[in-house]
N, C-alpha and C positions, 0 to 999 in steps of 0.2 A: 148367855143363854144356855139354858137346858131342853133337850128335847127328848125324848124316849123314842122308842125303836117300831112308835106306830104313828109319829109325831109328821105332819108335811107343813116344809117351809116355803111360803111364795116371797122372794125378794121382789119390790121394787125401786131402780133407782135414779138418781138425775143426776144437774150437768154439773154438781157440787161434788161431786164423786172423779169427775174426771175436770176436775178444776183445781186439783190438789194432782192432776197432772201435769198442769200446766196451759190448762186447752179454756178460751175463754166462756164465762157467763154472758151474757149479749144482756141477759134483763140486770143482772150485777154491775155491770162496766156505766148504764148505760145505756142500753138496745141500740147504738150506733154503731155502724159499718160506715168508714167512706164518708163520716159525715149524712149517712143514708141512717133511717128506723129499721130493726131487721125486722121487719112488717113488712117495708118495703122491699125487700131484697128476697122476701119467703112466702109471698102470700101466691093464689092463683093469678090473681091484678097483675100481680110486680112481675110474673112469668109473660103477661100477655102484655105486658108495656115495654120490657125490655128484658126478651132473654139475654143478652150476652151480659149484662149487671148481674143479674141472678147466677149466671155461670161461675162469672169471677169474684162471685162470692162463695161460689162451694168450693170452687176451685181452690182459695184461699185454703178453704175450713179442713182439705183436706189436705192442703198440707202443713199443716196444722194438727192435724191427726197421724201424719206420719211419723213425723215429727216426737210425737208425745211416744211415752210409756208407759206402759202399769204400772201403778203403786202398790201398797202393803193391802189399800184395801180391796183390787179386784182381786190380786193373786187371794187375798180371806177370803173372800167371796168363791175363788177356783178350787177351795180345798175344802169350804161345808158344800161343793156339789160334788166331790170326792166320796166324800165319806157319808154323802145321805142319798148319793144316787139317785132314782125318778123319784123322790119325797122331797127333791131338793129343784125350783122353777126359777127362773132370772127375766124379769118384766122390765128393763130397762125404756127410759124418757128417750138414752142417750144415743143418738149417730153413730158415734165413733165406733171402732174395733178396740178398744181397750181389757175391754171382757173375754174377748175370743185371743187376742194377743194373749192374757194373762191364763187360760189354760178352760174357762169357759165355753160348755158344751148345749147346755138346757138355757137355751135364752132368746128370746122373744123381743129385736128391736119396735115398739109400738108405732115408732114414730118412724118408720124407715131407716134406711143406713147410708153414708156416707159415697161407701164404694161399689155402689150402685146404680146405675141410672133406668133407665127404660125410656123406649117409645109415648108418645101422645095417644097411638090410636092402638099399635098393639100390648100396650099395658103388660109387659111382662118385662120384668128386672133380669139384669144381668150387670157380671162382676166390671168393676169399670176405676180405676185410679188415674185416667188420665184426668190433664189441666183442661181446661177449657177458657181461652182468658182474654180472645178478640173472636170480632162476627164471623171471619174466615175458619176460626176453626171448631166454631157450637157443632155438636155430631147430630149427624139425619142417622132415621131407621134405613138397612141394607134389605129391608125387607117392604117397604111401602115409601120410605122416602121420608117418611112426616118428620118432625122436629124431636130430638130426644131429649128429656128433664132427668132433673135428680130424683133417684127413688127416698123422696123424700116425702113428709104429711105437711105440710104449710097450711102458715095460719087456715082455719076457715076449711080443714080437708080432717075425714073422719081419722082416726090411727088405724093401725093396719090387724086385720084380723082380732077384733075385740072380744068373742063368742069364745074364741080358746084361753082369751085371758078371763075370762070370767068365769070359764070351768074348771078353770087350775085355781082360780080363786077359793071358787067354791073348794072345793079339794082338802083345800090350808086347812092347818090348827095356830100360824105364827105366822103373821106377815111384819113381815123388816122392812124398814122406809128406811130410803139412807139420800140425804142428800136432797133433797128435793124442798121446793118452796111454799107444796101447798097452794101453789094459784093455777098451774096448769090442770083445766078437765080434760077427758074424762079423769086422770089418773093419780088426780088430788082426790078425788071421793070414793079411790079403793077403798083406804081405813074406812068409811063410816058404811061400805058392803059387809068389811068384815066386820065391828060394830054389832050391825044386824043379823049377823050370822056365829056371833058368841066365839070371834077367833082373835086372840092374842094380838095385838097389834105395839110395835119398837120401834120407836122413832131416832135416827141416827143423824147427827149434822151439826155442822158449830155454830146454826143460829136456830130460833125457833121456826117453826114453819105457821103459814095461817092458819093450820086446819090441827093446830097444837091441844086441842081441846079435848080432839079424840082419839088419842092414843092411851092408852096404859102404863105404857113408858118411853123416857124419856133420857136419850145420852145428848148432852150437847156439847160436842166435842168433835174434832176433823174424823171422818172417817177411817184416815189409815191411824188414826190412834187404837180406835176405840173396834175395830173390827179384828185384827189379828188373836186379842184379847181373847172372844166372843168363840174363835175354833176351837182354844181348848178344851173345851166339857167337854166336845164330841169327840173328840181325839180317842 
């Protein structure tokens, strides 16, 4: 991948890049957790029905994410950012912190983050790495005593700050999509927006995404193998 001094790179990452660090992609593994479909523990309706079950699920995800380490693909993207500066923007569908631990700074978690929680009334996120696995453990707001939920965008909810995402995409000259299935919207539609704006589009991943026909270039390879060589022309 070659970029001129005027080019701007927008990167979208999905579950595939974290899978290479050992984190489960629930769609790829049948979408089940302890016999429950992920939609049953990751929706507003699930929260209303059984917040204890929802918090057990996210406590498990927190444990898994804390045990994982950034891989070569995360590190390569951090090096791209270091080289490109404010001409680089990383939007991730992932809720883990592996990009941050690899050194990325210009990053937006469109689906929220595992290590933040928020009051359902005050709606203000705060850092949180605790595990809540039984009913007595469930947290409540110190200000208004309302329940605390994970700061995660659940199925049926709107991703965070879509306006800023589209502003960055409008400014880009290249869209690099890494490790996504092309099945989850609105992220799967970013490539179509890029096509309308004549932005170059590149896909990296071991399997073809559902929206493969929309990309200018396809690199069918694990991100840990494909991304490190892509940084070399930028150095």
